[in-house]
C-alpha positions, 0 to 999 in steps of 0.5 A, a space after each residue: 076448498 082450495 089447496 096450493 103449494 106455497 113454494 116461494 122462490 120456487 114458483 119461478 124455476 128453470 131447468 139445466 140440462 143434467 148431461 151439462 152439469 156432468 161433464 163440464 162443472 169441473 171445467 167451465 170457467 165463473 164466466 161461461 157458467 154465469 152465461 149459461 144460467 142467463 140464458 137458460 133463464 131467459 130461455 127463448 129471448 134473444 140478447 145483443 152483445 152490448 145487453 149480455 155484457 152489461 147484464 153479467 157485468 162483463 167489462 174486459 175485451 172478450 170477456 163475453 165471447 171466451 164465455 160463450 165460445 166455451 158451450 158453442 164448442 160443445 154444441 150447447 149453444 151458438 151465435 147468429 152472425 146477422 148484422 146486428 150480432 145478436 146472441 140467440 138465447 138457449 131454448 130446450 128441445 123436446 126430446 133431449 137435455 140438450 140447448 138448440 138455438 137458431 143461427 145464420 150461416 156464414 158464407 163459405 170463403 176459401 182459405 186461400 182467398 183469406 191468406 191473400 187478403 190478410 197481411 198479418 193475423 186479425 182477431 177472428 170472432 167468436 162466431 166465426 170461429 164457432 161456425 168453423 169448428 160446427 162446419 168442419 171436422 178438422 178444425 173441431 180436432 185443432 180446437 179440441 187438441 189446442 184446448 187439451 194443451 192449454 188446459 183451460 177453455 181457449 181465450 180470445 187470443 188463443 183461439 185467434 192465435 190457433 186459427 191463424 196457423 190454417 187460416 193466415 199461415 196457411 199450415 194444414 191441420 196436421 203440421 199446426 198440431 204439431 207445432 203447437 205441440 212442439 211450443 208446449 213441449 219446449 215450454 214456450 206458448 206466446 201467441 208471438 212465439 208460436 205464430 213466428 214459429 209458423 211463419 218460419 215453416 211455412 217460408 221454409 216449405 213445412 206443408 206436410 205432416 211428415 214435413 213438420 215431423 223431420 222439422 221438429 227432430 231437427 229442432 230438438 236435436 239442435 237443443 240438445 246440442 245446444 244444452 250439451 255444449 252449454 253444460 260442457 262450457 259452464 255456461 248459466 246463459 242461453 247461446 248467443 244466436 250466432 253460437 246457435 246458427 252455427 249448431 243449425 248449420 252443422 246439424 241441419 246443413 252439414 248433416 252432423 250427428 251430436 257425436 261428431 259435434 261433441 267430438 269437434 269439441 273435444 279436438 278443440 279443447 285440446 287443441 285450444 285448451 277452451 272451446 271455441 265455435 270458429 275452431 270446431 267449425 273448421 274441423 267440421 267443415 273439413 270433415 265434411 269435405 272430405 266426407 267425414 261423418 263417424 267417428 270411426 271415419 275420423 280416426 282412421 283418417 287421424 291415423 293416416 296422416 300420423 303414419 307418413 310422418 312415422 315412415 319419415 322418420 324411421 327412414 331418416 333414421 335409415 339414412 343417417 351417414 353415421 351410427 350414434 352408438 358407435 360415435 357413444 362408443 368412441 368417445 368412452 374408448 379415447 376417455 379410457 385409453 387416455 388419448 
């Protein structure tokens, strides 16, 4: 007599590493989980990108790449970069609950060469990004931090934006990370805005963490003054580009503090009954030329200007040819005397 287990569908099962579930079940997207389960189900086999898209129902551009890169960045699966663009299926290693795959290394290309060849940021394949993350610890750190900022696994456009900061614009990893953090801090995270900032930073020669920090401090100072002036002027809309350029010159080119700019605001309103950027600009320009950069220095200059006027008035009274009080008294006397 023979005995057997009537397991039904359980006769065909596959294992999922417990570490994958414990660490990533909360943050992995639906497509990433679909891809992982499919590869686990077909362990040992390889699939082309077209086959995977068909099997998994991925029809949107970048869907497969985004799903796969989530696991690649965590060392769970990886891409091969051969001519057929195959995505190797995952296999268990015998001594650990991890997935390993065979892969072909892409040739290293110096960043300097890449920057010279590219005229504008191009879409970088997920396989290339995965290779960079695996072989470059600084790039891995940049992508890890970028993912924390975005709050989700990076999508194809986001991956391209991040890698372009170093490979296209030439920022070092530290400066690139600071740029990303600043953009998220001010809630301007579109790829176009981030890359526009990167282009401006490179044009200004920002090539170190220290330079990036100084730039951010200058931008935050400018933004603070813009908001303060908007509030004082009762504006609901943003300041015009011409207005913000005035503020940039005052803070960055001329080196004035927020206190001095707001002092110029007060003096302008007192003189013109409204705030005029051109008038305030003249005040600040005069201060700059005179070396006045503090309120104390401004007060001293005002006092020095008023003193000669007061002295001149006093001297005028001293040199008068007649006494006003004497004239008044004589008139009174004549009236009383009737003469």
